[in-house]
C-alpha positions as CSV (number, residue, x, y, z in Angstrom):
1,M,39.5,18.2,8.2
2,K,38.9,18.0,6.5
3,A,28.4,17.9,29.9
4,I,25.9,20.7,29.3
5,K,26.0,23.7,31.5
6,L,22.5,25.0,32.0
7,G,21.1,27.6,34.4
8,L,20.5,30.1,31.7
9,L,18.8,33.4,31.9
10,C,15.0,33.0,31.3
11,L,15.2,35.0,28.0
12,F,17.7,32.8,26.5
13,T,15.9,29.6,27.5
14,I,12.8,30.9,25.9
15,A,14.5,32.0,22.5
16,V,16.2,28.6,22.1
17,N,13.6,26.1,23.3
18,S,10.3,27.5,22.7
19,T,8.1,27.2,19.7
20,T,7.1,30.2,18.0
21,N,3.6,31.8,18.5
22,A,1.4,34.1,16.5
23,Q,3.1,37.2,18.0
24,D,6.7,36.4,17.2
25,A,6.2,34.9,13.7
26,S,9.2,37.0,12.5
27,Q,11.5,35.4,15.0
28,L,13.3,32.0,14.4
29,T,13.9,29.5,17.0
30,L,15.8,26.2,16.8
31,D,12.5,24.4,17.1
32,R,11.4,26.2,13.8
33,I,14.7,25.6,12.1
34,Y,14.5,21.9,12.7
35,S,11.1,21.5,11.8
36,S,9.9,21.3,8.0
37,E,8.7,24.8,8.0
38,F,11.8,26.2,6.0
39,R,12.6,23.3,4.1
40,G,14.0,24.2,0.7
41,E,14.0,22.5,-2.5
42,S,17.4,21.2,-4.1
43,A,18.2,20.2,-7.7
44,R,17.7,16.7,-8.7
45,A,20.8,14.8,-10.1
46,I,20.6,14.5,-13.8
47,S,22.5,12.5,-16.6
48,W,22.8,14.2,-20.0
49,I,22.0,12.0,-23.0
50,D,22.0,12.6,-26.7
51,D,25.2,14.5,-26.3
52,G,23.5,17.1,-24.2
53,D,20.3,17.6,-26.2
54,A,18.4,15.9,-23.4
55,F,18.8,14.9,-19.9
56,V,17.2,12.2,-17.6
57,T,16.4,12.6,-13.8
58,I,14.7,10.7,-11.1
59,E,11.2,11.9,-10.3
60,Q,8.3,10.3,-8.4
61,T,4.7,9.4,-9.3
62,E,1.6,10.6,-7.6
63,D,1.8,7.6,-5.3
64,G,5.5,8.1,-4.3
65,Q,7.2,5.4,-6.6
66,D,10.3,6.3,-8.5
67,Q,10.6,6.7,-12.2
68,L,13.0,8.2,-14.7
69,I,11.9,11.3,-16.7
70,K,13.4,12.6,-19.9
71,Y,13.6,16.3,-20.6
72,A,14.5,17.9,-24.0
73,S,17.3,20.5,-23.2
74,K,16.0,23.0,-25.9
75,S,12.4,23.1,-24.6
76,N,12.4,21.3,-21.3
77,A,9.5,19.2,-22.9
78,Q,9.3,16.0,-20.9
79,E,8.3,12.3,-21.3
80,V,8.6,9.1,-19.3
81,F,11.9,7.6,-19.9
82,L,11.5,4.6,-17.5
83,S,8.2,4.2,-15.8
84,A,7.7,2.8,-12.1
85,A,5.8,-0.2,-13.6
86,A,9.0,-0.9,-15.8
87,L,11.1,-0.6,-12.7
88,T,9.0,-3.1,-10.6
89,P,10.4,-6.6,-10.5
90,S,8.3,-9.4,-11.3
91,G,6.2,-10.6,-8.4
92,E,6.5,-7.2,-6.6
93,D,4.1,-4.4,-6.3
94,Q,6.5,-1.5,-5.7
95,A,9.1,0.0,-8.2
96,L,12.8,-0.2,-7.2
97,Q,13.9,2.8,-5.1
98,I,16.6,4.6,-7.2
99,A,19.6,5.9,-5.5
100,D,21.5,6.3,-8.6
101,F,21.3,5.3,-12.4
102,S,23.5,5.4,-15.3
103,L,23.2,4.4,-18.8
104,S,25.2,2.4,-21.3
105,N,27.1,4.2,-23.9
106,D,24.6,3.5,-26.7
107,E,21.7,4.4,-24.2
108,S,20.0,1.2,-24.7
109,K,20.2,0.1,-21.2
110,V,19.8,1.5,-17.8
111,L,21.7,0.4,-14.5
112,I,19.7,1.0,-11.4
113,F,21.5,1.3,-8.1
114,T,19.3,0.4,-5.2
115,N,19.0,-1.0,-1.6
116,T,22.4,0.8,-0.8
117,S,24.5,0.5,2.3
118,R,27.2,3.1,3.6
119,V,30.9,2.6,3.1
120,W,32.7,5.3,5.2
121,R,31.3,8.5,3.7
122,S,28.8,7.5,1.0
123,N,26.5,4.7,0.2
124,T,28.5,2.8,-2.4
125,K,27.3,-0.7,-1.8
126,G,24.1,-2.0,-2.9
127,D,22.2,-4.0,-5.6
128,Y,22.2,-3.5,-9.3
129,W,19.4,-4.0,-11.7
130,V,19.5,-3.5,-15.7
131,Y,16.6,-2.5,-17.6
132,D,16.9,-3.2,-21.3
133,L,15.1,-0.5,-23.3
134,D,14.9,-2.8,-26.5
135,T,13.6,-5.9,-24.8
136,K,11.8,-4.0,-22.2
137,S,13.0,-6.5,-19.5
138,L,14.3,-5.9,-15.8
139,K,17.0,-8.1,-14.5
140,Q,19.1,-8.0,-11.3
141,L,22.8,-8.4,-11.7
142,G,25.0,-10.6,-9.1
143,A,21.9,-12.3,-7.7
144,A,23.9,-15.2,-6.3
145,L,26.1,-12.7,-4.3
146,P,25.2,-11.4,-1.0
147,S,22.6,-8.6,-0.9
148,S,23.6,-5.1,-1.0
149,S,27.3,-6.0,-1.8
150,L,27.8,-4.9,-5.3
151,M,29.9,-1.7,-6.1
152,F,30.3,0.5,-9.2
153,A,28.7,-1.7,-11.7
154,K,29.1,-0.4,-15.4
155,F,28.6,-1.7,-18.9
156,S,31.3,-2.4,-21.4
157,D,31.3,-0.4,-24.6
158,S,29.9,-3.5,-26.3
159,N,27.0,-3.2,-23.9
160,E,27.2,-7.1,-23.6
161,N,29.0,-7.3,-20.3
162,V,28.7,-5.5,-16.8
163,A,31.7,-5.4,-14.4
164,Y,31.5,-4.7,-10.7
165,V,33.1,-5.3,-7.3
166,S,31.9,-7.5,-4.6
167,G,34.0,-8.6,-1.4
168,F,37.2,-6.7,-2.7
169,N,37.2,-8.7,-6.0
170,L,36.4,-7.8,-9.5
171,Y,33.4,-9.7,-11.4
172,E,32.2,-9.6,-14.9
173,E,28.6,-10.7,-15.9
174,N,27.3,-11.4,-19.3
175,F,24.0,-9.4,-19.3
176,K,22.3,-11.8,-22.0
177,T,23.5,-15.1,-20.6
178,G,23.8,-14.2,-16.9
179,E,27.2,-15.9,-16.8
180,V,29.3,-14.5,-13.9
181,T,33.0,-14.6,-14.1
182,Q,35.2,-13.8,-11.1
183,L,38.3,-12.0,-12.4
184,T,40.4,-11.7,-9.2
185,T,40.5,-13.9,-6.3
186,D,42.8,-12.6,-3.8
187,G,40.7,-9.8,-2.6
188,T,40.6,-10.1,1.3
189,G,40.2,-6.6,2.8
190,D,43.8,-6.4,3.3
191,I,44.2,-6.9,-0.5
192,I,41.8,-4.5,-2.2
193,N,40.9,-4.8,-5.9
194,G,38.7,-2.6,-7.8
195,T,38.0,-0.1,-5.0
196,F,40.2,1.8,-2.3
197,D,41.0,1.9,1.3
198,W,39.7,4.7,3.8
199,V,42.3,7.4,3.0
200,Y,42.1,7.1,-0.7
201,E,38.4,7.9,-0.5
202,E,38.6,10.5,2.0
203,E,41.5,12.6,0.6
204,F,41.3,11.8,-3.1
205,G,37.6,11.2,-3.5
206,A,38.5,7.7,-5.1
207,R,35.9,4.9,-4.7
208,D,35.4,3.3,-8.1
209,G,38.6,1.4,-8.9
210,F,38.3,0.0,-12.2
211,R,37.9,1.1,-15.9
212,W,36.7,-0.9,-18.9
213,N,38.9,-0.8,-21.9
214,P,37.0,0.4,-24.9
215,D,37.4,-3.0,-26.6
216,G,35.5,-4.7,-23.9
217,K,38.0,-7.4,-23.4
218,H,40.2,-5.9,-20.8
219,I,39.6,-3.9,-17.6
220,A,42.4,-1.6,-15.9
221,Y,42.0,-1.7,-12.0
222,W,43.8,-0.6,-8.8
223,Q,45.1,-3.2,-6.3
224,L,45.9,-1.9,-2.9
225,D,47.7,-3.9,-0.2
226,A,46.7,-2.5,3.2
227,S,48.1,-5.4,5.1
228,E,50.7,-3.2,6.8
229,I,48.3,-0.4,7.6
230,G,47.7,0.2,11.4
231,T,44.2,-0.7,12.7
232,F,42.5,2.1,14.6
233,Y,39.6,0.6,16.9
234,M,36.5,2.7,17.6
235,I,34.3,1.4,20.2
236,N,30.6,0.8,20.1
237,T,29.2,0.7,23.7
238,T,25.4,1.3,23.1
239,D,24.1,-1.6,20.7
240,S,24.7,-4.5,23.1
241,V,25.5,-5.4,26.6
242,Y,29.3,-5.9,25.6
243,A,31.2,-3.3,23.8
244,K,32.3,-4.0,20.5
245,P,35.4,-2.9,18.8
246,I,35.0,-1.5,15.3
247,P,38.3,-1.9,13.4
248,L,39.4,0.7,10.8
249,Q,42.5,0.5,8.6
250,Y,43.7,4.1,8.9
251,P,47.3,5.3,8.1
252,K,48.2,8.0,10.4
253,V,50.5,10.9,9.6
254,G,54.2,9.6,9.4
255,Y,53.1,6.0,8.8
256,D,53.3,4.3,5.3
257,P,50.2,4.3,3.1
258,S,49.0,1.1,1.3
259,S,51.2,-0.3,-1.4
260,T,49.4,0.6,-4.5
261,K,49.7,-0.8,-8.3
262,V,47.6,-0.8,-11.4
263,G,47.0,-3.7,-13.8
264,I,45.1,-4.9,-16.7
265,V,42.9,-8.0,-16.4
266,N,42.1,-10.0,-19.5
267,T,38.4,-10.8,-18.9
268,K,38.8,-14.0,-21.1
269,T,41.9,-15.4,-19.5
270,K,41.4,-13.8,-16.0
271,E,45.2,-13.0,-16.1
272,T,46.4,-9.6,-15.0
273,T,49.4,-7.8,-16.5
274,W,50.9,-5.4,-13.8
275,I,52.0,-2.0,-15.2
276,P,55.6,-1.1,-14.2
277,V,55.0,2.4,-12.8
278,P,58.5,3.4,-11.5
279,G,59.2,4.0,-7.8
280,D,58.4,2.3,-4.6
281,P,54.6,1.4,-4.7
282,I,54.5,2.3,-0.9
283,Q,56.0,5.6,-1.3
284,H,53.6,7.0,-4.0
285,Y,49.9,7.4,-4.7
286,L,48.1,6.6,-7.9
287,P,45.0,8.8,-7.9
288,A,43.8,8.4,-11.5
289,L,43.8,6.0,-14.3
290,Q,41.8,6.4,-17.7
291,W,41.7,5.0,-21.0
292,I,42.4,7.3,-24.0
293,D,41.7,4.6,-26.8
294,E,41.8,0.8,-27.0
295,D,45.4,0.8,-26.7
296,L,46.5,3.8,-24.6
297,L,46.1,4.4,-20.9
298,L,46.8,7.5,-18.8
299,I,48.1,7.1,-15.3
300,Q,48.7,9.8,-12.7
301,Q,51.3,9.4,-10.0
302,L,51.9,11.4,-6.8
303,N,55.0,11.0,-4.7
304,R,54.5,10.5,-1.0
305,K,55.2,14.2,-0.3
306,Q,52.6,15.2,-3.0
307,N,55.0,17.9,-4.3
308,T,55.5,16.0,-7.8
309,L,52.9,14.9,-10.1
310,K,53.9,12.7,-13.1
311,I,51.6,11.7,-15.9
312,Y,52.3,8.4,-17.9
313,T,51.1,6.9,-21.0
314,Y,50.9,3.2,-21.2
315,V,50.5,1.0,-24.4
316,P,49.2,-2.4,-23.5
317,S,50.1,-4.0,-26.8
318,S,53.9,-2.9,-26.5
319,K,54.1,-2.4,-22.7
320,A,55.6,0.8,-23.3
321,L,55.4,3.2,-20.6
322,K,56.3,6.9,-21.1
323,E,56.4,10.0,-18.7
324,V,54.6,12.8,-20.8
325,Y,54.3,15.4,-18.0
326,T,55.8,16.3,-14.8
327,E,54.8,19.1,-12.4
328,T,56.6,20.0,-9.2
329,E,56.0,22.4,-6.4
330,E,58.3,23.4,-3.3
331,T,55.0,23.2,-1.2
332,W,52.5,20.7,-2.7
333,V,50.9,19.9,-6.0
334,D,47.0,20.0,-5.9
335,L,45.3,17.0,-7.7
336,D,41.9,18.3,-7.0
337,Y,41.0,22.1,-6.3
338,P,38.6,22.5,-3.4
339,D,36.3,25.2,-4.5
340,V,32.7,26.3,-4.0
341,S,32.1,26.2,-7.7
342,A,34.0,22.8,-8.4
343,N,31.3,20.1,-7.7
344,Q,34.0,17.7,-8.8
345,W,35.1,15.8,-5.7
346,G,36.6,12.7,-6.7
347,K,36.5,13.2,-10.4
348,N,40.4,12.9,-10.8
349,D,40.5,12.1,-14.5
350,L,42.1,14.5,-16.7
351,L,39.8,16.3,-19.1
352,L,40.6,15.6,-22.7
353,T,40.3,17.6,-25.8
354,P,37.5,16.2,-28.1
355,D,40.2,14.6,-30.3
356,K,42.1,13.0,-27.3
357,S,45.3,14.3,-28.4
358,E,45.8,16.7,-25.4
359,F,44.5,17.1,-21.8
360,L,43.8,20.0,-19.7
361,R,45.4,20.6,-16.3
362,M,45.2,23.4,-13.8
363,T,48.7,24.4,-12.5
364,E,50.0,27.1,-10.0
365,N,53.5,27.4,-11.3
366,D,53.2,31.0,-12.5
367,A,51.7,32.6,-9.2
368,W,48.2,32.1,-10.2
369,R,46.2,29.1,-10.9
370,H,45.7,28.7,-14.7
371,I,44.5,26.1,-17.3
372,Y,47.0,24.5,-19.6
373,K,46.6,22.3,-22.6
374,V,49.3,19.6,-22.6
375,S,50.0,17.5,-25.7
376,L,50.0,13.7,-25.0
377,E,52.7,13.2,-27.8
378,T,55.1,16.0,-26.9
379,G,54.3,17.4,-23.5
380,K,54.0,20.9,-25.0
381,R,52.1,23.2,-22.6
382,T,49.7,25.9,-24.0
383,L,48.4,28.5,-21.6
384,L,44.6,29.0,-22.1
385,T,43.8,31.5,-19.3
386,P,46.4,34.2,-19.2
387,G,46.1,37.1,-16.7
388,D,46.6,38.0,-13.0
389,Y,43.6,36.0,-11.6
390,D,42.9,32.6,-10.5
391,V,40.8,29.9,-12.2
392,A,38.6,28.5,-9.7
393,A,37.4,25.3,-11.5
394,F,37.0,24.1,-15.1
395,Y,33.9,22.2,-16.3
396,T,34.2,20.9,-19.9
397,A,35.7,21.4,-23.2
398,T,34.2,21.3,-26.6
399,A,36.0,21.3,-30.1
400,K,36.4,25.1,-29.9
401,E,36.4,26.2,-26.3
402,V,36.7,25.3,-22.5
403,F,34.4,26.4,-19.8
404,F,35.7,27.4,-16.3
405,S,34.9,29.2,-13.3
406,A,36.5,32.4,-12.0
407,S,36.0,35.7,-10.3
408,P,38.9,38.0,-11.0
409,E,37.2,41.1,-9.2
410,D,36.0,39.4,-6.1
411,P,37.2,36.2,-4.4
412,A,33.8,35.8,-2.6
413,Q,32.1,35.2,-5.9
414,R,32.1,32.7,-8.9
415,Y,31.1,33.2,-12.5
416,L,31.2,31.1,-15.8
417,F,33.7,32.0,-18.4
418,S,34.8,30.6,-21.7
419,T,37.9,30.8,-23.7
420,S,39.4,29.4,-27.0
421,L,40.9,26.0,-26.7
422,K,43.6,27.4,-29.2
423,G,45.0,29.6,-26.4
424,K,44.2,32.6,-28.3
425,G,41.9,35.7,-27.4
426,T,40.5,36.8,-24.2
427,P,38.3,34.7,-21.9
428,K,34.8,35.9,-21.9
429,R,32.3,36.0,-19.0
430,L,29.1,34.2,-19.7
431,T,27.2,34.6,-16.4
432,P,25.1,37.8,-16.6
433,E,25.4,40.5,-14.0
434,E,22.1,39.9,-12.6
435,F,23.4,36.7,-11.0
436,E,25.7,38.4,-8.5
437,G,27.0,35.7,-6.0
438,I,28.1,32.1,-6.4
439,N,27.2,30.4,-9.7
440,T,27.8,26.8,-10.5
441,Y,27.2,24.7,-13.6
442,Q,26.6,21.2,-14.9
443,I,27.4,21.8,-18.5
444,A,26.2,19.5,-21.3
445,P,28.8,17.6,-23.4
446,N,28.0,19.6,-26.4
447,G,28.4,22.8,-24.6
448,K,25.1,24.1,-25.7
449,Y,23.0,23.6,-22.4
450,A,23.7,23.7,-18.8
451,I,22.2,23.4,-15.4
452,H,22.9,26.6,-13.6
453,S,22.7,27.1,-9.7
454,H,22.8,30.5,-8.2
455,T,23.0,31.8,-4.7
456,S,24.0,34.8,-2.7
457,V,24.0,35.8,0.9
458,D,20.5,37.0,0.8
459,E,19.1,34.3,-1.6
460,P,18.7,30.5,-1.4
461,T,19.7,28.6,-4.4
462,T,17.8,28.8,-7.5
463,V,18.4,26.4,-10.3
464,R,17.8,27.0,-14.0
465,L,18.1,25.1,-17.3
466,I,19.9,27.4,-19.6
467,S,21.1,27.6,-23.0
468,L,24.8,28.6,-24.0
469,P,26.6,30.8,-24.7
470,N,23.8,33.3,-24.4
471,H,22.9,32.0,-21.0
472,K,19.3,32.3,-21.8
473,T,16.9,30.8,-19.3
474,I,15.0,27.9,-20.8
475,K,13.3,26.8,-17.5
476,V,13.6,27.5,-13.9
477,L,13.9,24.1,-12.4
478,V,14.0,25.2,-8.6
479,D,12.9,28.6,-7.5
480,N,12.4,28.0,-3.8
481,A,9.7,30.4,-4.0
482,D,7.9,28.8,-0.8
483,L,11.3,29.2,1.1
484,K,11.7,32.7,-0.1
485,E,8.2,33.6,1.0
486,K,8.9,32.2,4.4
487,L,12.0,34.0,4.8
488,S,10.3,37.3,3.8
489,S,8.1,37.1,6.8
490,L,11.2,37.0,9.2
491,A,13.1,39.8,10.7
492,L,16.3,39.6,8.5
493,P,19.7,40.7,9.2
494,A,22.0,42.6,6.8
495,T,25.1,40.9,5.5
496,E,28.1,42.9,4.2
497,F,31.6,42.1,2.9
498,F,34.8,43.8,4.2
499,Q,38.5,43.8,4.1
500,V,40.7,44.3,7.2
501,E,44.4,44.7,7.2
502,T,46.4,43.0,10.1
503,E,49.2,44.4,11.9
504,D,51.4,42.0,9.9
505,G,50.2,43.7,6.7
506,I,47.8,40.9,5.5
507,L,44.7,41.9,3.9
508,V,41.9,39.5,5.1
509,E,38.6,39.2,3.3
510,G,35.4,38.9,5.6
511,R,31.7,38.7,5.8
512,I,29.7,40.1,8.7
513,T,26.0,39.7,9.5
514,K,24.8,42.3,11.8
515,P,22.1,41.9,14.3
516,V,18.4,42.6,13.5
517,G,17.8,46.3,14.3
518,F,21.5,47.2,14.4
519,D,22.5,50.2,16.1
520,E,26.1,51.2,15.7
521,S,26.2,53.0,18.9
522,Q,25.4,49.7,20.9
523,E,27.8,47.1,21.8
524,Y,27.0,43.5,20.6
525,P,28.6,40.1,21.4
526,V,30.5,38.6,18.3
527,L,30.8,35.0,17.0
528,F,33.5,34.2,14.6
529,H,32.6,31.1,12.5
530,V,36.1,29.7,11.3
531,Y,37.6,27.0,9.3
532,G,40.9,28.4,7.9
533,E,42.5,25.2,6.3
534,P,43.2,24.5,2.6
535,W,39.8,22.7,2.1
536,G,37.4,25.4,3.0
537,Q,36.7,29.1,2.1
538,M,34.2,30.8,4.6
539,A,33.6,34.5,3.4
540,T,31.8,33.6,0.3
541,D,28.6,35.1,-1.3
542,N,26.3,32.4,-0.5
543,F,23.1,32.1,1.4
544,I,24.0,32.6,5.1
545,G,21.5,30.0,6.4
546,L,18.9,29.8,9.1
547,Y,21.3,29.4,12.1
548,D,22.9,32.8,11.2
549,I,19.7,34.4,10.9
550,F,18.6,33.0,14.2
551,L,21.8,34.3,16.1
552,A,21.4,37.8,14.3
553,Q,17.9,38.0,15.8
554,Q,19.2,37.3,19.0
555,G,21.7,40.1,19.0
556,F,24.8,38.6,17.9
557,V,27.3,39.7,15.2
558,I,28.5,36.9,12.9
559,I,31.7,37.0,11.2
560,N,33.4,34.8,8.6
561,M,37.1,35.5,7.5
562,D,39.5,33.8,5.2
563,N,43.1,33.7,6.4
564,R,46.1,32.8,4.3
565,G,46.1,28.9,3.4
566,T,42.4,29.0,2.6
567,P,41.4,28.3,-1.1
568,S,40.6,31.9,-1.7
569,L,41.2,33.3,-5.3
570,K,44.0,35.4,-4.2
571,G,47.0,33.8,-5.9
572,S,49.3,30.8,-5.1
573,A,51.3,32.6,-2.4
574,W,48.2,33.2,-0.4
575,R,47.3,29.6,-0.6
576,K,50.5,27.8,-0.3
577,S,52.1,30.2,2.5
578,I,50.4,27.7,5.0
579,Y,52.7,24.9,4.0
580,R,54.3,23.3,7.3
581,K,52.6,26.0,9.2
582,V,49.1,24.7,9.6
583,G,47.7,25.8,13.0
584,V,50.3,28.7,13.2
585,V,50.0,31.1,10.1
586,N,46.2,30.6,9.7
587,S,45.3,31.2,13.5
588,R,47.5,34.3,13.6
589,D,45.9,35.9,10.6
590,Q,42.5,35.1,12.1
591,A,43.5,36.6,15.5
592,M,45.1,39.6,14.2
593,A,42.2,40.3,11.9
594,T,40.0,39.9,14.9
595,K,42.0,42.3,16.8
596,A,42.0,44.9,14.1
597,L,38.1,44.7,13.8
598,L,37.8,45.1,17.6
599,E,39.9,48.3,17.3
600,K,38.1,49.4,14.2
601,W,34.4,48.7,15.0
602,S,33.2,50.1,18.4
603,F,30.0,48.0,18.1
604,L,31.9,44.7,18.8
605,D,32.2,44.1,22.5
606,E,35.6,43.0,23.2
607,D,34.6,41.3,26.3
608,R,32.1,39.0,24.5
609,V,34.1,37.5,21.7
610,S,33.2,34.0,20.8
611,V,34.7,31.6,18.1
612,W,33.4,28.2,16.8
613,G,34.3,25.7,14.1
614,W,33.9,22.1,12.9
615,S,36.7,19.7,12.0
616,G,39.6,22.0,10.8
617,G,37.4,24.8,12.2
618,G,37.4,23.1,15.5
619,S,41.1,23.0,15.4
620,M,41.4,26.6,14.6
621,T,38.8,27.4,17.5
622,L,41.2,25.5,20.0
623,N,44.2,27.3,18.6
624,L,42.8,30.7,18.9
625,L,41.5,30.1,22.5
626,F,44.8,28.8,23.5
627,R,47.0,30.9,21.6
628,Y,45.1,34.2,22.0
629,P,43.4,34.1,25.3
630,E,43.6,38.0,25.5
631,I,41.3,38.1,22.4
632,Y,38.7,35.3,22.6
633,Q,36.7,34.6,25.8
634,T,34.5,31.6,24.5
635,G,35.1,28.8,22.2
636,M,33.1,25.8,20.7
637,A,35.2,23.2,19.0
638,V,33.3,20.3,17.2
639,A,35.4,17.1,15.9
640,A,38.7,19.0,16.1
641,V,42.0,17.7,15.5
642,A,43.8,18.3,18.7
643,N,47.2,16.6,17.6
644,Q,48.2,16.7,14.0
645,L,50.0,13.4,14.5
646,F,46.6,11.8,15.1
647,Y,45.4,12.7,11.6
648,D,45.7,10.7,8.2
649,N,48.9,10.8,6.3
650,V,47.6,12.0,3.0
651,Y,46.0,15.2,4.2
652,Q,48.4,16.0,6.9
653,E,51.6,15.3,4.9
654,R,50.4,17.2,2.0
655,Y,50.3,20.4,4.0
656,M,53.0,19.8,6.8
657,G,55.5,17.6,5.1
658,L,56.8,14.2,7.0
659,P,57.2,14.2,10.6
660,Q,60.3,12.1,10.3
661,E,61.7,15.4,8.8
662,N,60.0,18.3,10.7
663,L,58.4,16.9,13.6
664,E,58.8,20.2,15.4
665,D,56.2,21.8,12.9
666,F,53.5,19.2,13.8
667,I,54.0,19.9,17.6
668,E,54.1,23.8,17.0
669,G,50.7,23.5,14.9
670,S,48.7,21.2,17.2
671,P,46.3,22.9,19.6
672,V,47.1,20.6,22.5
673,T,50.7,22.2,22.7
674,Y,49.0,25.3,24.0
675,A,46.2,23.9,25.9
676,K,48.1,25.3,29.0
677,N,47.1,28.8,28.2
678,L,43.2,28.3,28.2
679,E,41.5,31.2,30.3
680,G,38.2,31.4,28.8
681,N,35.1,29.2,28.3
682,L,35.7,26.0,26.2
683,L,33.1,23.5,24.9
684,V,34.4,20.4,23.0
685,V,32.1,18.0,21.3
686,H,33.0,14.9,19.3
687,G,31.3,11.8,18.1
688,T,32.7,8.5,19.4
689,G,32.3,7.0,16.1
690,D,34.2,9.6,14.1
691,D,36.1,7.5,11.6
692,N,37.8,10.6,10.2
693,V,38.9,12.7,13.2
694,H,39.1,10.1,15.8
695,Y,37.7,10.6,19.3
696,Q,41.2,9.9,20.4
697,N,41.8,13.7,19.7
698,M,39.1,14.7,22.3
699,E,40.4,12.4,25.0
700,Y,44.0,13.4,24.4
701,L,43.0,17.0,24.7
702,V,41.0,16.3,27.8
703,N,43.9,14.6,29.5
704,E,46.1,17.7,28.8
705,L,43.5,20.1,30.2
706,I,43.2,18.0,33.2
707,K,47.0,17.9,33.7
708,Q,46.9,21.8,33.4
709,N,44.2,22.1,35.9
710,K,42.0,23.8,33.0
711,Q,38.2,23.6,33.6
712,F,36.0,23.2,30.5
713,T,32.8,21.5,29.2
714,M,32.6,18.4,27.0
715,M,30.0,16.5,25.2
716,S,30.3,13.2,23.3
717,Y,28.0,11.8,20.8
718,P,27.9,8.0,21.1
719,N,28.6,6.2,17.7
720,R,28.3,9.4,15.7
721,S,30.6,10.0,12.8
722,H,32.3,13.1,11.8
723,G,29.2,14.7,10.7
724,I,27.3,14.1,14.1
725,Y,24.1,13.5,12.3
726,E,23.2,9.8,12.9
727,G,20.3,9.1,15.1
728,M,16.9,10.7,16.0
729,N,17.1,14.4,17.0
730,T,20.9,14.4,16.9
731,R,21.6,17.7,15.0
732,R,18.8,19.7,16.8
733,H,20.4,18.4,20.1
734,L,23.8,19.5,19.0
735,Y,22.8,23.0,17.9
736,T,20.8,23.3,21.1
737,L,23.9,22.5,23.0
738,L,26.0,25.0,21.1
739,T,23.4,27.9,21.3
740,N,22.9,27.3,25.0
741,Y,26.5,27.5,25.8
742,L,27.0,30.5,23.6
743,F,24.2,32.4,25.1
744,E,25.2,31.6,28.8
745,H,28.7,33.0,28.3
746,N,27.7,36.1,26.4
747,K,25.2,37.6,28.7
748,K,26.2,41.1,30.2
């Protein structure tokens, strides 16, 4: 949100299921896609050190053991930072497998995260080890606690102590003596200390729930009371003779969220002082908390409807709480901005100026999304990015400038800009013209270097180490040369961008991939790949992927379009017009744009129009098939929200309001309301272990379709989550299912 019908023509069966032979090496098959033949490289995660003059990354030795390698940013010269031998515990013959790592502030110690286990979306539980670069010793933290139970370990600024969460409680451990102090004792699962419940993680990206004070004597942390949150049960029926219920605390739309408060615990006395944030703790969210200095804390608060953001400063020594900033919208206030260039999911802390007297905040109060600088003392706002265009995301700020992503000329693309931190002058584009497409950056703290990733519709991702502001390439880190060579041997389609105006006067951006050997005088089946909600833009200038290439080789036109409500860089009115109209405005834009294209392009066969999508795109697929049966003949909906009242409160209430006030909007926007109109071919797919969009949605929809005597096809994947990837061969099976269904219903 964020039963297989067979009996295919022989031609289609061969195309989907056979492996390629020497005579058709230019043609893709699903077998080839899901083999390792077209495996690409990806950039390794890095940590900047020495203020950005160097970085450290995980690499492997010749015998496959993990180690840390240091690279000089200026030259890319490398040296071993932490060898596999150093990472091998006493008595073991293999180095620790590094899932993640971090350095102490003085860069004298390295925290190694290993032996991880999954909590909802991510592997955030595991074991932590510390390597001391001065004493050259390796030590496990929390050794007396259960294996793989520690979360979010980090050093104090003094480098003497490490804090972490285990079993919903906060702990402090003295690195030198090994003494462990439990700082909270009331954590139970209903009471959650130092981490978050399901919905905070899913919708705010909030996982790590505590912050060391720079004095090393205090820790600020969140406490959530989830005792009143309803329990949703998923059922595991395959791992034992008797089914096992899997409980999940999940606040549905219209139901209260967890009560949330923030406090400061004294690590010596273990006493917590609760910060008196105004308002009902159940009817607000506290998505961010950060220290400015030893005696100043910054707290962000969103109201339940998420249309008012307040930012407070808190002085622990005087217990003075001050509201320094308020932002309101008639629709909703975005805390995090979903964008293809952001790479910042869950980083809710405000970006501070180097002297920490001001913070940067993107707002949409003037029709466009812009960066403002806000004084912590006075609240004075200074516009840094004037102009009639949207900022997509911002990266970092130095003493003189701020780096951000934008694309004023084309919403499908993203480029790096810089502008003065004083709010004077004109922003300057730093990305060279040769990098047309989507460009994302990880910029060093000193602003002199960056890891630059680039992709376009025809190019897989390349990654470079560059210098700034001249954007000179120091080293190509990932060129994907092997993948590009493999792709060059294929029969490749052409992809183009277009605009189409609907009968409502809405100008919709789109991307079309035409069949290999395209002939404008012929008619082709067309597949619309959709999402259409505020957390996804589809018609972007990034690599189209193997599946679209495969479909284009099989004679399909593939089209992606962005309706109103998507995070396209077309102004605030475009994005916010979906408020209280999810499922209505977005589906009409898609349908009317499709109608206009069918009238405009004679090569689109109006009798073979298909649509598919996942999550919000699954909901869109259902809405299009049910609301506009005269346009779409076939739909494939994966992990769809069938009834908006079944989704979580943070997401659905942000864009739809509270059902207690406008229930009719939720009903109107839910696909199940219009299931009675189904005329075409429908395939619905869902994982029974989906903790995000519950399997309940599929069964509720199935019941309605049965009630209305509508025939359809369904497939459930046992115990699979929202991504439907767990288990051997799952993704290949899923895409074979989708492809078979698509081919069956698009033959002449």
